[in-house]
C-alpha positions in Angstrom: -2.7 -9.9 5.2 -5.6 -7.8 3.4 -7.7 -9.1 0.1 -8.8 -5.7 -1.3 -10.8 -5.8 -4.6 -9.9 -1.9 -6.1 -12.8 -0.9 -8.5 -12.1 -0.1 -12.9 -13.0 4.2 -11.1 -9.9 3.5 -8.4 -12.1 2.7 -5.2 -11.1 -0.2 -3.0 -12.7 -2.7 -1.0 -11.2 -4.7 1.3 -13.0 -8.1 0.8 -11.2 -9.7 3.7 -8.5 -11.2 5.7 -6.8 -14.0 4.8 -3.5 -16.0 6.7 -1.7 -17.1 4.0 -1.8 -17.2 0.1 -4.2 -19.9 -0.2 -6.9 -18.6 2.3 -6.3 -14.9 0.4 -6.9 -16.3 -3.1 -10.0 -18.4 -1.8 -11.5 -15.0 -1.7 -10.5 -14.1 -4.8 -11.7 -17.5 -6.2 -15.2 -16.5 -4.3 -15.5 -12.8 -5.3 -15.2 -14.1 -8.8 -17.7 -17.1 -8.1 -20.4 -14.6 -6.9 -19.5 -12.1 -9.9 -20.2 -15.0 -12.3 -16.8 -13.7 -13.8 -13.9 -16.3 -15.3 -10.6 -15.1 -15.0 -8.4 -16.1 -18.5 -5.5 -15.5 -16.7 -3.9 -14.7 -13.8 -0.9 -12.4 -13.2 0.9 -11.9 -9.6 3.4 -9.0 -9.1 5.9 -8.7 -5.9 5.6 -4.6 -4.8 7.9 -5.5 -1.0 8.5 -2.2 -1.1 4.6 -1.4 -0.6 4.0 -4.4 1.6 1.8 -5.9 -0.9 0.8 -7.8 -3.9 -1.1 -7.1 -7.5 -3.3 -9.6 -9.1 -4.9 -9.6 -12.6 -7.3 -11.0 -13.7 -7.6 -10.1 -17.3 -10.9 -7.2 -16.8 -8.0 -4.7 -17.7 -9.3 -2.4 -15.2 -10.4 -4.2 -12.0 -7.6 -5.9 -9.2 -6.6 -7.8 -6.4 -4.2 -6.6 -4.0 -3.2 -8.5 -1.2 -1.6 -5.8 1.0 -0.4 -5.2 4.4 2.2 -8.2 4.3 4.9 -9.8 7.1 8.1 -10.4 5.9 7.0 -14.2 6.1 4.3 -13.3 4.0 6.2 -11.4 1.8 9.1 -14.3 0.9 6.2 -16.4 0.5 5.2 -15.1 -3.1 8.9 -15.1 -4.0 10.2 -17.6 -6.4 
């Protein structure tokens, strides 16, 4: 899966690729640490029709996405 950062102006930047959700979160965490941002919360929404996961880390205008998920990866995000 690709780990993507969505800027406040709508631009998207691929931060890296991951083979599981733990590795994907490590990429997000590294980005947040590099930008000295403390996430007050994390909200995750699975969007199966688009084969992606949307992650809100509390900035209100910038988000992360896990994109191009396989069926197995999508299943891993279901509760």
